[in-house]
C-alpha positions as CSV (number, residue, x, y, z in Angstrom):
1,M,-104.1,39.8,381.7
2,V,-101.7,38.3,379.1
3,V,-98.7,36.4,380.5
4,L,-95.6,36.3,378.2
5,D,-93.2,33.5,378.3
6,I,-89.4,34.0,378.2
7,K,-89.1,33.6,374.4
8,D,-91.7,36.3,373.8
9,K,-89.9,38.7,376.1
10,L,-86.6,38.1,374.4
11,A,-88.2,38.8,371.0
12,I,-89.7,42.1,372.2
13,L,-86.4,43.1,373.8
14,K,-84.4,42.5,370.6
15,K,-86.9,44.5,368.5
16,A,-86.7,47.4,371.0
17,V,-82.9,47.4,370.8
18,K,-83.0,47.5,367.0
19,E,-85.3,50.5,367.0
20,I,-83.0,52.3,369.4
21,E,-80.0,51.6,367.2
22,K,-81.8,53.0,364.2
23,R,-82.6,56.3,366.0
24,S,-79.2,56.7,367.6
25,P,-76.3,58.3,365.8
26,S,-73.7,55.8,364.6
27,T,-70.8,55.3,367.0
28,K,-68.5,54.3,364.2
29,K,-65.7,56.7,363.4
30,K,-66.1,58.3,360.0
31,K,-63.1,58.7,357.8
32,S,-62.1,62.2,356.7
33,R,-62.4,63.2,353.0
34,K,-58.7,62.8,352.4
35,E,-58.5,59.4,354.1
36,E,-61.5,58.2,352.2
37,G,-60.5,59.4,348.8
38,G,-56.8,58.8,349.1
39,L,-56.1,61.7,346.8
40,P,-52.4,62.0,346.2
41,G,-51.0,65.5,345.5
42,F,-54.3,67.2,345.8
43,V,-55.0,70.4,347.7
44,T,-58.4,71.7,348.8
45,E,-59.4,75.3,348.5
46,Q,-63.0,76.6,349.1
47,G,-64.1,73.0,349.1
48,A,-62.6,72.3,345.6
49,Y,-60.0,69.5,345.0
50,F,-57.3,70.1,342.5
51,R,-53.6,69.4,341.8
52,E,-51.1,71.0,339.4
53,E,-48.3,69.9,337.2
54,R,-45.8,72.6,336.2
55,Y,-43.7,72.2,333.0
56,P,-40.7,74.4,332.1
57,L,-41.2,76.2,328.8
58,N,-38.4,74.2,327.2
59,H,-40.3,71.0,328.0
60,K,-40.7,68.9,324.7
61,H,-44.0,67.2,323.8
62,G,-43.4,65.0,320.8
63,E,-41.0,67.0,318.7
64,I,-42.1,70.5,319.8
65,Y,-41.1,72.7,322.7
66,L,-44.0,74.2,324.7
67,R,-42.5,77.7,324.5
68,E,-43.0,77.7,320.7
69,C,-46.7,78.1,321.1
70,L,-46.2,81.6,322.6
71,E,-44.4,82.6,319.4
72,V,-47.2,81.6,317.0
73,P,-48.2,84.7,314.8
74,Q,-51.8,86.0,314.8
75,D,-52.3,85.2,311.1
76,V,-51.7,81.5,311.9
77,L,-54.4,81.6,314.6
78,I,-56.7,83.2,312.0
79,Y,-55.8,80.4,309.5
80,V,-56.5,77.7,312.1
81,G,-59.8,79.2,313.2
82,N,-60.7,80.4,309.7
83,D,-62.0,83.7,311.2
84,E,-60.6,87.2,311.6
85,L,-61.9,87.1,315.2
86,Y,-58.7,85.3,316.2
87,Q,-56.5,88.3,315.4
88,D,-57.4,89.5,319.0
89,M,-56.4,86.2,320.6
90,D,-53.5,86.3,323.1
91,I,-52.0,82.9,324.0
92,K,-50.7,84.4,327.3
93,K,-54.4,85.0,328.3
94,T,-55.6,81.6,327.0
95,A,-56.9,78.6,329.0
96,F,-56.4,75.2,327.3
97,L,-59.4,73.3,328.4
98,D,-60.4,69.6,328.4
99,T,-62.9,67.5,330.5
100,E,-63.4,63.9,331.4
101,T,-67.0,63.0,332.0
102,T,-69.4,60.4,333.3
103,G,-70.8,59.9,329.8
104,L,-69.8,60.7,326.2
105,A,-73.3,61.6,324.9
106,G,-73.7,64.8,326.9
107,G,-77.0,65.9,328.3
108,T,-78.1,67.1,331.7
109,G,-77.3,63.8,333.4
110,T,-73.6,63.9,332.3
111,V,-71.1,65.4,334.8
112,A,-67.6,66.6,334.3
113,F,-65.7,64.8,337.1
114,L,-62.4,66.1,335.9
115,I,-61.7,69.5,334.3
116,G,-58.1,70.2,333.1
117,V,-57.0,73.7,332.5
118,G,-53.6,74.6,331.1
119,F,-52.1,78.1,330.9
120,F,-48.8,79.8,330.4
121,T,-46.9,81.9,333.0
122,D,-43.6,83.7,332.4
123,T,-41.6,80.7,333.3
124,H,-43.9,77.6,333.1
125,F,-46.9,75.9,331.5
126,V,-49.2,75.1,334.4
127,L,-51.7,72.3,334.1
128,R,-54.3,72.4,336.9
129,Q,-56.7,69.4,337.1
130,Y,-60.0,69.8,339.1
131,F,-61.5,66.6,340.5
132,M,-64.9,65.7,341.8
133,P,-64.4,63.0,344.5
134,D,-68.2,62.7,344.8
135,Y,-71.3,64.3,343.4
136,P,-71.8,66.7,346.3
137,D,-68.4,68.2,345.5
138,E,-69.5,69.4,342.1
139,H,-70.6,72.9,343.2
140,A,-67.3,73.7,344.8
141,L,-65.4,72.4,341.8
142,L,-67.3,74.5,339.3
143,N,-67.2,77.6,341.5
144,H,-63.4,77.5,341.9
145,F,-63.0,76.7,338.2
146,K,-65.2,79.8,337.4
147,S,-62.9,81.9,339.6
148,L,-59.8,80.7,337.8
149,M,-61.3,81.3,334.3
150,A,-61.9,85.0,335.3
151,D,-58.1,85.4,334.6
152,F,-58.4,84.5,331.0
153,S,-60.1,86.0,327.9
154,C,-59.5,83.1,325.4
155,I,-60.1,79.3,325.4
156,V,-58.5,76.6,323.3
157,S,-60.2,73.2,323.1
158,F,-60.4,70.1,321.0
159,N,-64.1,69.6,320.1
160,G,-65.0,71.9,323.0
161,R,-67.5,73.9,320.9
162,T,-69.9,71.0,320.7
163,F,-69.1,69.0,323.9
164,D,-66.9,70.4,326.7
165,L,-68.1,74.0,326.9
166,P,-71.8,73.3,326.6
167,L,-71.5,70.6,329.2
168,I,-69.7,72.9,331.7
169,Y,-72.3,75.6,331.0
170,T,-75.2,73.2,331.7
171,R,-73.6,72.0,334.9
172,M,-73.1,75.6,336.0
173,R,-76.8,76.3,335.5
174,M,-77.8,73.1,337.3
175,N,-75.7,74.4,340.3
176,R,-77.1,77.9,340.1
177,L,-73.9,79.4,338.9
178,I,-73.5,81.9,336.0
179,W,-70.7,81.3,333.5
180,E,-71.0,82.4,329.8
181,Y,-68.5,80.8,327.6
182,D,-69.5,83.0,324.7
183,D,-67.7,85.8,326.6
184,Y,-64.4,84.2,325.6
185,I,-62.6,84.0,322.2
186,H,-62.8,80.3,321.7
187,L,-60.5,78.4,319.3
188,D,-61.8,74.8,318.7
189,L,-58.9,73.0,317.1
190,L,-60.8,70.0,315.7
191,P,-62.4,71.9,312.7
192,G,-59.0,73.5,311.9
193,C,-57.2,70.2,312.1
194,R,-59.7,68.6,309.8
195,R,-59.2,71.4,307.3
196,F,-55.4,70.9,307.4
197,W,-55.2,67.1,307.6
198,R,-58.4,65.3,306.6
199,N,-56.9,64.6,303.1
200,S,-53.7,63.2,304.7
201,L,-55.1,61.0,307.5
202,D,-57.8,58.4,307.9
203,S,-58.8,60.0,311.2
204,C,-58.4,63.5,312.7
205,S,-58.9,62.3,316.3
206,L,-56.5,63.7,318.8
207,K,-54.7,60.4,319.1
208,S,-54.2,60.1,315.3
209,L,-52.9,63.7,315.1
210,E,-50.5,63.0,318.0
211,E,-49.0,59.9,316.3
212,N,-48.9,61.1,312.7
213,I,-48.4,64.9,313.0
214,L,-46.8,65.5,316.4
215,N,-44.8,62.2,316.5
216,F,-46.0,61.6,320.1
217,H,-47.0,58.1,321.1
218,R,-48.9,57.4,324.3
219,V,-48.0,54.3,326.4
220,D,-50.9,52.3,327.9
221,D,-53.4,55.0,327.3
222,I,-56.9,54.7,328.5
223,P,-59.5,54.6,325.7
224,G,-61.9,57.5,326.1
225,A,-64.9,55.1,326.1
226,L,-63.7,53.4,329.3
227,I,-63.2,56.6,331.3
228,P,-66.8,56.9,332.7
229,S,-66.8,53.2,333.9
230,I,-63.4,53.8,335.6
231,Y,-64.8,56.8,337.5
232,F,-67.9,54.8,338.6
233,Q,-65.6,52.0,339.9
234,Y,-63.7,54.7,341.9
235,L,-67.0,55.8,343.5
236,K,-67.6,52.2,344.7
237,D,-64.2,51.3,346.1
238,R,-62.4,54.7,346.5
239,K,-59.2,53.3,344.9
240,F,-57.7,56.3,343.3
241,E,-55.0,54.4,341.5
242,Y,-57.6,53.4,338.9
243,L,-57.9,57.1,338.0
244,E,-54.2,57.9,337.6
245,K,-54.3,56.9,333.9
246,V,-57.4,59.0,333.4
247,F,-55.6,62.0,334.8
248,E,-52.6,61.3,332.5
249,H,-54.9,61.0,329.5
250,N,-56.4,64.4,330.3
251,L,-52.9,65.9,330.8
252,Y,-51.7,64.7,327.4
253,D,-54.8,66.0,325.7
254,I,-54.0,69.5,326.9
255,L,-50.3,69.3,326.1
256,S,-51.1,68.2,322.6
257,M,-53.4,71.2,322.0
258,T,-50.5,73.6,322.6
259,T,-48.2,71.7,320.2
260,L,-50.9,71.3,317.5
261,I,-51.1,75.1,317.2
262,T,-47.3,75.2,316.8
263,K,-47.4,72.4,314.2
264,T,-49.9,74.3,312.0
265,W,-47.6,77.3,312.1
266,E,-44.7,75.0,311.0
267,H,-46.8,73.6,308.1
268,I,-47.7,77.1,306.8
269,E,-44.1,78.1,307.0
270,M,-43.0,74.9,305.2
271,A,-45.6,75.6,302.4
272,E,-43.3,78.4,301.2
273,G,-41.0,75.6,299.9
274,E,-41.7,72.1,298.6
275,D,-41.5,70.2,301.9
276,L,-45.1,69.3,302.5
277,R,-47.1,66.3,301.1
278,G,-49.4,67.0,298.2
279,S,-52.4,66.4,300.4
280,E,-51.3,69.1,302.8
281,F,-50.7,71.6,299.9
282,F,-54.2,70.7,298.7
283,S,-55.7,71.4,302.2
284,L,-53.9,74.8,302.4
285,G,-55.3,75.6,298.9
286,R,-58.8,74.9,300.1
287,I,-58.3,77.1,303.2
288,A,-56.8,79.9,301.1
289,E,-59.7,79.6,298.5
290,S,-62.3,79.8,301.3
291,R,-60.6,83.0,302.5
292,N,-60.6,84.4,299.0
293,E,-56.8,84.4,298.9
294,I,-56.9,83.5,295.3
295,Q,-53.2,83.8,294.4
296,N,-52.2,81.7,297.4
297,A,-54.7,79.1,296.5
298,I,-53.4,78.9,293.0
299,E,-49.8,78.4,294.2
300,Y,-50.9,75.7,296.7
301,Y,-52.9,73.8,294.1
302,K,-50.0,73.9,291.7
303,K,-47.6,72.5,294.4
304,A,-50.2,69.8,295.2
305,I,-50.4,68.7,291.5
306,K,-46.6,68.7,291.3
307,S,-45.7,66.9,294.5
308,D,-48.4,64.2,294.8
309,K,-49.0,61.4,292.4
310,H,-52.1,60.2,294.3
311,H,-54.7,59.7,291.6
312,L,-57.7,61.1,293.3
313,L,-56.0,64.0,295.1
314,R,-54.2,65.1,291.9
315,Q,-57.6,65.0,290.1
316,K,-59.2,67.2,292.8
317,A,-56.3,69.7,292.7
318,L,-56.5,70.0,288.9
319,E,-60.3,70.5,289.2
320,R,-60.1,73.2,291.9
321,L,-57.3,75.0,290.0
322,A,-59.2,75.0,286.7
323,N,-62.3,76.2,288.5
324,I,-60.4,79.2,289.9
325,Y,-59.2,80.1,286.4
326,K,-62.7,79.8,285.1
327,Q,-64.1,82.1,287.8
328,E,-61.3,84.6,287.0
329,K,-62.3,84.4,283.3
330,D,-58.7,83.1,282.5
331,Y,-59.8,80.5,280.0
332,Q,-56.3,80.3,278.5
333,S,-55.1,78.8,281.7
334,A,-58.2,76.7,282.4
335,I,-58.4,74.9,279.0
336,P,-55.0,73.2,279.1
337,L,-56.0,71.8,282.5
338,W,-59.3,70.4,281.2
339,E,-57.5,68.9,278.3
340,Q,-54.9,67.4,280.6
341,M,-57.7,65.9,282.8
342,K,-59.3,64.4,279.7
343,D,-56.1,62.6,278.8
344,E,-55.1,61.6,282.4
345,F,-58.5,60.7,283.9
346,K,-60.2,59.0,281.0
347,W,-63.3,57.9,282.9
348,D,-64.2,61.3,284.2
349,V,-66.8,63.4,282.2
350,Y,-66.1,66.6,284.2
351,P,-63.5,68.0,281.8
352,H,-65.7,67.2,278.8
353,I,-68.6,69.1,280.3
354,E,-66.4,72.1,281.2
355,L,-64.9,72.2,277.7
356,A,-68.4,71.9,276.1
357,K,-69.6,74.8,278.2
358,Y,-66.6,76.9,277.1
359,Y,-67.2,76.2,273.4
360,E,-70.9,76.7,273.7
361,H,-71.1,79.9,275.8
362,Q,-67.7,81.6,275.2
363,K,-66.7,80.7,271.7
364,K,-70.2,80.0,270.3
365,D,-68.6,77.1,268.5
366,F,-71.6,74.7,268.7
367,P,-70.3,71.9,266.5
368,T,-67.1,71.6,268.6
369,A,-69.1,71.6,271.8
370,L,-71.4,69.0,270.2
371,D,-68.5,66.7,269.4
372,I,-67.2,66.9,273.0
373,V,-70.6,66.0,274.4
374,K,-70.8,63.0,271.9
375,E,-67.5,61.8,273.2
376,A,-68.7,62.2,276.8
377,L,-71.9,60.2,276.1
378,E,-69.8,57.4,274.5
379,L,-67.6,57.5,277.6
380,I,-70.4,57.0,280.1
381,M,-71.9,54.2,278.0
382,E,-68.6,52.4,278.3
383,R,-68.4,52.8,282.1
384,R,-72.1,52.1,282.8
385,F,-71.3,48.7,284.3
386,I,-68.7,50.1,286.7
387,S,-70.5,53.2,287.8
388,S,-73.4,53.4,290.3
389,R,-76.8,53.4,288.8
390,E,-77.5,56.9,290.2
391,A,-74.3,58.4,288.8
392,Y,-74.8,56.9,285.4
393,S,-78.5,58.0,285.2
394,R,-77.6,61.5,286.4
395,D,-74.7,62.0,284.0
396,R,-76.5,60.6,281.0
397,A,-79.6,62.8,281.6
398,L,-77.5,66.0,281.8
399,L,-75.4,65.1,278.8
400,E,-78.5,64.2,276.7
401,K,-80.1,67.5,277.6
402,R,-77.0,69.4,276.6
403,F,-76.7,67.3,273.4
404,S,-80.3,68.2,272.4
405,R,-79.8,71.9,273.0
406,L,-76.5,71.9,271.1
407,T,-78.0,70.0,268.2
408,V,-80.7,72.7,267.8
409,K,-78.1,75.5,268.1
410,A,-75.7,73.9,265.7
411,E,-78.5,73.3,263.1
412,K,-79.7,76.9,263.5
413,K,-76.2,78.3,263.0
414,K,-75.7,76.1,260.0
415,N,-78.9,77.3,258.4
416,T,-78.0,80.9,259.1
417,G,-74.6,80.4,257.5
418,E,-76.1,78.9,254.4
419,K,-78.6,81.8,254.0
420,K,-75.8,84.3,254.3
421,K,-73.8,82.5,251.6
422,A,-76.9,82.6,249.4
423,G,-77.0,86.4,249.9
424,K,-80.1,86.3,252.0
425,S,-80.2,87.5,255.6
426,Y,-83.1,87.0,258.0
427,P,-83.4,87.8,261.7
428,E,-82.2,84.8,263.8
429,N,-85.7,83.9,265.1
430,E,-87.7,84.8,262.0
431,E,-88.5,82.6,259.0
432,P,-88.9,84.0,255.5
433,A,-92.5,84.6,254.4
């Protein structure tokens, strides 16, 4: 029989108490979800957490009233989206969508902890923001969001085609929910804004567009790259005040989408006069040209050339306009532009090549074409020290090939002319016996 002393008995007793505590339910009072999260202004419905901001239609974001978005004509939406599909788009049945996520790279591990949805009613623009206080709340959030989206047939986003919508779709699948965003008419504003303003701005980010196009300036805005870390900090200490700026960031993103649509309408209307920058006329010309609206493209390019003295942009506009005339076989309009480019942009061989092509193929004036190619070869020899090696080698090879071909053609034409003068005529490809 083993006899235990007092120290051994106390050690066994402490161990037993610890085991009992592990098996017993905690006696500590757990905080409710609202007490734990401290979510100001939020309501819960079917387990989903969200809050709403309601703006009157005469609310001004930057320099534009929200109500103006409802008045945008269908042809403007077609211009922005560059697709006839948008003729069926109804802003009153449109959800303006933006997400804030746990990562910016996407993928199955990235979660949308905040989904903002803006939409118009008869009297207000409503902005609902769904929030995920913790990962177990994701299913309820997505399910409630899905129910809301059943009321709409169209979506407007900013870069949503490649990020927001695929991410929500992936999270829906992960939660065994079915939601097909392809069922909606989706207008992603980022490609359209790039078509309109990439020649005017260094960046077509939403912040850049707000400051330079909408004249709206955020105060103490949260950089997008910091948003995931702010959410993770919230998960640790449950201090919602960290997230208030994130919610504001999301809110402004959605408001800016509505006014960007209106601003493109304003630019298209202003293009009827002379009030836009040359870079904006040039962008409208490119859009019109891609839509095969040739006469509109011509007018826009002419205005771009007239209103902007920017060296590179003016050169591009002259080049596009001359190319249109060439395609239309209107050489009488194209030739003066090529000649103008030769005089104005002396280091560019493009107009020399186009003029050489014209005299070679249209006029069959090989000596004139040959003289133009000689001039171009002299030009690239002069600029060989300021051009890249690749550009110099490419241009020289093309010009030398054209020079050789034109030399043969000019010589053959000369011989044919001499034979005709001598009273002898032979087929062009046949020598006398």
